[in-house]
Every structure is written in structure tokens, then in C-alpha cells.
N, C-alpha and C positions, 0 to 999 in steps of 0.2 A: 823516579829522584827525585825528590825536591832539593832545592839548593838556594836556601838564605844566604843572603847577604845583606848586613846591616851598618855603621855606624855607629861609634862611643858618641860623638856631637849628640849634644842634647835637640839641638831647634838644626839639622844641618838644612840647606836650602835643598832642595831636591829641583832638578830640572830632567824630568821623564822624556820629555820630545829630545832632549842631547843622548840620554841615554838610549831611547827606539831607534835614532836615529846612528845610533854608531853599533849597533847591537849586531847590527848588519842577520839578520831572521829573515828576511824576505831578499826575493832573484823574479822580475818577473821573464826574465832566461832560463835557459836547462842548466844553468851552473848551478851548483850546491851552495847555498848560501854558507858564513863560515863557519855562523854557529851551530850547524849538523856537521865542519867537518869531521870525517871519521864517525859518524853517527848518522849517515845519509838514511837508516832504516826508521826512526825518527821523523821523517820531514812530511811525513804525508799522516802521522798521529795524532789523532781530533783534540785530544790534550796537552800540544804545545803547538799550536799553530802564531802562526802572526800577526799582529795586529793591523799592517799597511795595508796587506788584500779586502781589508773590511773598510779602511779610509780609502782606498781607489775607486773601490765601488759605493761609495755613498753620489745622494743621487748632485746632480748639478747646481741644486739653490748652494747647501752644506759647501758643497769644492767653491765653489767662488766664493763663501764668506773666507776662508782660508787665504783664497787669491787675494781678498781686499786688503790682507792685513801690511801695515804698514813695515817695510821692513826698513825704518830708517831708525825706529824706537825698538830692541831687539828685545828691552825689558819686556817690553808691553806686549811683544810677539808671543814671548815663551811664555808670557804669565797665559794667557789666551790662550794657547797650544797647547799648555798644557791642564789645564780646567778641559780642553777639549777631549785629550789623551787620555786622561779617567771615565769622561762622560761615555767615550766608546770602548775601556776595557769595561765598564758598567752592562755598554748593552748588549758588545759581542757576550761579555759573562767572559771572567779569568781562570774561569777554569778550560776552558777552550783555549788558555792562551801560557806561553811560554816566558811570557816576561809579565809578569803579576805586582803589575802596583798599587795593590790597594792595602800593603800595610805600611804603609808610607810614615804615615802616622805613628806608627812604634818604630818607624827608622830601619825598617828592609825592607827588602824587594824580594822576592820569592822567581826563582826562575825555574822551568818544568821542561826544561828541554834534552837533559839526560833522563834516559831507562834504556833498559837491557843491558844486555852483559858489555860490559864499557870495561877494556882496557884500563890500568888502573895510569899509566902514562898520561892520558884521553883523560881524563878524569879533574889528574892535578891540574892539565893544560884548560880546560873547560870550568875550577873553577880561577886559576887565575884569570884568565877571559872576562869570566863574573867579575869580577873584584876588579878590574880595566872599567868594566861598565860604574859596576859601584864608585869609583873614587871619579871618573869624568864626569856624573851627573852632581853630585856635589861639591865639587871645584869646579869655579866658571871658565877661571885663567885655563885648564887643562884641554887640551886638543880643542882649542877653540876655533884656531884657523879650521882645523879640519871639519870642525863641527858645524860651521857660519856657513860654508860651502854645500852641506851638506844638506843644510837647513834652505837656504836658495835656492838649493835643485829640489828638492824635495815637492815645495810652492811652487816651484815653475810646470812642473811634471804632472801635477795633478789635472 
């Protein structure tokens, strides 16, 4: 099941890196990522993977480019990372990812995580969660402190 969520604003300022970091669709440990809570059977599905392991496994040269970003200029960092995220989605192929940002120009994001037999209450919670991600991606002040903490940690742990 694909869940497409957009915004009415004709020209929203999308921040895909914020969405990716807040999404919590990947865990290096055995812990179930939040997006797969109550749908663990979807975790190893080839059509709803996370972009994060693809980023983590990039060659050192690519990782070093990210690590050299000037964190004193967050707007520039976001701009560069958002271009980078888009290029990685194109490289990996959006049909392999649960977080499809290829339709941002049409003002929506496709979430491909849900599938199989899902209880109604779980489905409602997933849609609410994806709405939260969209709201965070299009509202720079919303969850800013949490996002910046995740952004610094993301760059630091690459």
C-alpha cells in the first residue's frame, strides 16, 4: 500500500533530510525502527527499505564530503544534503525505498512502508505518523531542536 501525503501550499519549502532523519526507518541494532512498529514483517521487504544503509555504505570519499559541511550555516547544509538525498533516491531507485521524495515537485511524498494485513488502528497511526513527517518537512521551526540534534549526530556518526 502506498500512502501519498501532500500539502495545499503551492510552493512549500520541502526539507527531505529533516523528514529522513525524523522518520526513524532504520536501526543499526536489532531494535525495530518506529516506522515498522506493529508491521515488522515489512522490515525486510525490497520495496520499503531505508535510504540510510545506502548512505552509510557509500565510499569514504563521498562520506568525507558530507562530514566537511559547515554546520554553522544550516541552510547551506540542508540545501546540499537535500540535493544529495535526491541523488541517492535516484541512484538506489525510489521503488526500493519506503520514503519516496520523487514527487516533491507535485507537492507530495509517497510512503511505501505499509503492506499486508494491517489492523485499522495501526493504519490510522501510520497515516498520522506520516502526516507528522510531512508537517515537519514543510515547517522549519517545528521540532527544530530535535531535528538539529539528529542532523549533527547523523553527520558525526557517518
